[in-house]
LOKEVEX-164514 format. One record per atom (N, C-alpha, C): residue in one letter; x negated, y negated, z negated. Coordinates in steps of 0.2 Angstrom, whole numbers, plus 2048, in hexadecimal, padded with zeros to 3 digits. Each point is the difference from the previous one (the first is absolute). Layout:
BEGIN
AXYZ...
This chain:
BEGIN
M82FCB5CB7M8047FB7FBM8038057FBR802806801R8038047FCR7FB8027FAF7F9800802F7FC8027FAF7FF7FA7FBV8007FA803V8007FA7FBV8068007FCW806801802W8068017FCW7FF8057FBA7FE806803A7FF8067FAA7FB7FE7FBG7FA7FD802G7FB7FE7FBG8037FB7FBL8047FB803L8037FB7FBL8058037FBG804805803G8058047FCG7FC8047FBG7FB803802G7FC8047FBG7FD7FC7FAV7FD7FA802V7FE7FB7FBV8057FE7FBS8067FE803S8067FE7FCS8028067FCL801806802L8028057FCL7FB8017FAL7F9800802L7FB8017FAL8017FB7FBC8027F9802C8007FA7FBC8078027FCG805802804G8068027FCG7FF8057FBL7FC806802L7FF8057FBL7FC7FE7FAI7FB7FB801I7FC7FD7FBI8057FC7FBG8057FD803G8047FC7FCG8058047FCV800807801V8048047FBV7FD8017FAV7F97FF800V7FC8027FAV7FE7F97FDL7FE7FB804L7FF7FA7FDL8067FB800P8027FE7FAP8067FC800P7FF7F9803L7FA7FD802L8007F9803L800801807I800805803I801801808I807802801P8037FD804P807802802P800806805T8058047FET800806804T805800806V8067FE7FFV805800806V7FE7FC805P7FE7F97FFP7FE7FC806P7FB804804F7FB8037FDF7FB803805F803806803L8058047FDL803805803L8057FE806L8037FA7FFL8047FD806L7FC7FE805L7FA7FE7FFL7FB7FE805L7FE806804A7FE8067FCA7FE806803A805803804T8078007FET805802804T8017FC807F7FF7FA7FFF8007FB806F7FA802805C7FA8017FDC7FB802805C801807803F8028057FCF801807802F805800805A8057FC800A8067FF805A7FD7FF807R7FA7FC800R7FD7FE806R7FB805802S7FE8057FCS7FA804802S802807800S8048037FBS8018077FFS8078017FEE804803804E8078027FDE7FF8057FAR7FC805801R7FF8057FBR7FE7FC7F9L7FC7FC800L7FE7FC7F9L8057FC7FEH8047FD805H8057FB7FEH8068047FDN802806803N8058047FDN7FE8037F9W7FA8027FFW7FD8037FBW8017FB7FAL7FE7FA801L8017FB7FBL8077FE7FEL804800805L8087FF7FEL8038067FDD7FD806801D8038067FDD7FC8027F9H7FB7FC7FEH7FD8017FAH8048007FAP8008057FCP8048017FAP8007FA7FCR7FA7FD7FFR7FF7FB7FBR8007F9803F7FD7FF806F8007F9803F8057FF805G803805803G8057FF805G8067FC7FEG8038017FAG8067FD7FEG7FF7F87FFP7FB7FE7FDP7FF7F8800P7FF7FD807I7FD804804I7FF7FD807I806800804R804805800R807800803R8047FB7FDD8008007F9D8057FA7FDD7FE7F9803W7F97FF801W7FF7FA802W8027FE808Q7FE806804Q8027FF806Q807800802Q8048037FCQ807801801Q8047FA7FDY7FE7FE7FAY8047FB7FCY7FD7FB7FEG7F97FF801G7FC7FB7FDG8008007F8A8018067FEA8018017F8A7FA8037FDI7FF7FE7F9I7FB8027FCI8038037FAS7FE8067FES8038027FAS8007FC7F9R8048017FCR8007FC7F9R7FA8027FDR7FE807800R7FA8027FDR7F97FD802A8007FF807A7FA7FD803A8007F97FEK8067FC800K8007FA7FEK7FD7FF7F8G8038057FCG7FD7FF7F9G7F98017FFL7FE805804L7F8802800L7FC7FA802A8037FD806A7FC7FA803A8007FA7FAT8067FF7FDT8007FB7FBT7FB8017FAV8008067FEV7FC8027FAV7F97FF803S7FD802806S7FA800802S7FE7F8801C8047FC802C7FF7F9801C7FF7FD7F9L8048017FBL7FF7FE7F9L7FA8027FDA7FE806802A7FA8037FDA7FA7FC803V8007FF806V7FA7FC803V8007F97FEL8057FD7FFL8007F97FDL7FE8007F9G8028057FCG7FE8017F9G7F98017FFL7FD804805L7F9802800L7FC7FA801S8027FB805S7FD7FA802S8007FB7FAL8058007FCL8017FC7FAL7FB8027FBA8008077FFA7FC8037FBA7F87FF802L7FE800806L7F97FF802L7FF7F9800G8047FB7FFG7FF7F97FFG7FE7FD807L803802805L7FF7FD807L8027F8800R7FD7FC804R8027F9800R8077FF802W8037FB7FDW8087FF800W8017FF808Q7FC7FE804Q8027FF807Q801806803L7FB8057FFL801807803L8068037FDI8028007FAI8068037FDI8067FD803A8007F9801A8067FD803A801802807I7FB801804I800803807I803807800Q7FD8047FCQ8028077FFQ8078007FEA8037FC7FBA8068007FEA8057FE805L7FE7FB804L8047FE806L801806805T7FA802802T800806805T8058067FDL7FE8027FAL8048057FEL8087FF7FFS8017FA7FES8077FE800S804801807C7FC7FD805C803801807C801807802V7FB8047FEV800807802V8078037FCL8007FF7FAL8068037FCL8077FD802A8007F9802A8067FE803A802803807F7FB802804F802803806F8028077FEL7FD8047FBL8028077FFL8078007FDW8017FC7FBW8068007FDW8077FD804T7FE7FD805T8057FE805T802805805R7FC805800R802806805R8058047FDP804803804P8068047FDP7FC8067FDN8048037FBN7FE8077FEN801806805A7FB8047FFA801806805A8068047FEP803802806P8078047FFP7FF8067FCR7FA8037FFR8008077FDR8028007F9
């Protein structure tokens, strides 16, 4: 079973790393999932991810405080608005835009109701 958890952690980590480059793919949720999976498969990989200089901070903030940094909230808001703007510019059907707007609004409401990271 450890190999299954390690494999899921690796796939999640890969998706999170892709999200660093592609703005439409979330980074931190995949890193949180990778941390969860690595905690069940490999203490070494789990600790590596928690101690990572770039990714460790947001993961620890979420685990300890349920917090998201103001910068991450701002970037997520800009990304959501860009996606919605792109959909409008492409002339998608209004039903699709309405579903997208509702979904993105729920995501942003969740993000902005989380506490700010203590850092």
